[in-house]
N, C-alpha and C positions, 0 to 999 in steps of 0.2 A: 731120762734127764729132765730136770725142771729148773726154772729160773728162780723159783721161790719155794722155800721149805716151811711147812706149817705142821706142827705136831702138838697134840694135847697131852699135857703132863699134869694129871690131877686137875686143879683149877687154873693152871697156867697154860696159855697158848704160847708155845715157843716158836718164834719166827726167825728166819734168816734168809739171806740171798743165796741163790744157787748158781747155776750157770750164768755167765754174763749175757745180758740182754738189755734192750731198751724198756722204758716204763710201760709202753703199750702192751708188750708181751708179758711183762711181769704182772701187770694188773689182771690180765686174762688168766694167767696161771694161778695166781693167788685166789681169784674168785672161783675157778674150777676146783681147786683143792678144798676150799671151804664148802662148796656144794657137795663134793664127794664125801666129805666128813659128815655133813648133815644127813645125807641120804643113807649112809651106812649106819647111822646111829651113834657114831663116835662123838659127834658134837650135838648134844641134846638140848643145851640151854640150862638155865638155872638162875640162882640168885646173883652170883658174882663170877666174872671171868677176869683174870689178870693176863695182860699181854706183855711179853718180854722178848726183846730182840730188835734188830734194826729194820727200818722200813722207810721207803721213800714216801713223800707226801701223797702221791696218787695211791700207793698201796695202803697207806694208813687210812685213807678215806674208804677204800673197799672194805677193809677189816672193820672199821667203825660202823659202817652202814649195816653189814651183815650181822655183826655181833650184837648191835643194839636191838635187833629184832628177836634175839634168842635169850638175852640175859637181862636181869634187872639192873645190873650195874657193870661197868667195865672200867678197870684200872689199868693204866699203862705205866711200866717201870721207868723211873727216872734215875739214872745212875748217879747223878750228882747228889740226890737226896737219899739214895739207897732204899727207896720205898716206891710203892705203886700210888699213882695219883688218880683218883676217881675222875674220869673224863666224860663218862656217860652214866646217867642214873635215872631210872624210872622207879626207884625203890626208896621208901622212907628210911631204910636202914643206912643208906649211903648218900652223902651230899657231894655235889661237885667240889673238887678240890680237897676232899678228905685224903689223908695219907694213911696207907695200910701196909702192913708187912707182907 
């Protein structure tokens, strides 16, 4: 049982809440899952990662911190726009605020 679900689907990190819990536990579970994925080689890093799914602000900070070290750019899905918004970029290929499919 976990309080937060994280799965890599191509270049999309699919996230969702699991068992009910407070943010302190959810943050620990999300960080542990990301570490597990990195250690197993499932999450290797690359040019771009797209994140899709619900997250509390504390969980979003954990995701952003860990993914910024692995990927050149990170886009987060905005359901109102129906696109990913580049929110972190260390790459000349992507500028903050760029919208991608």
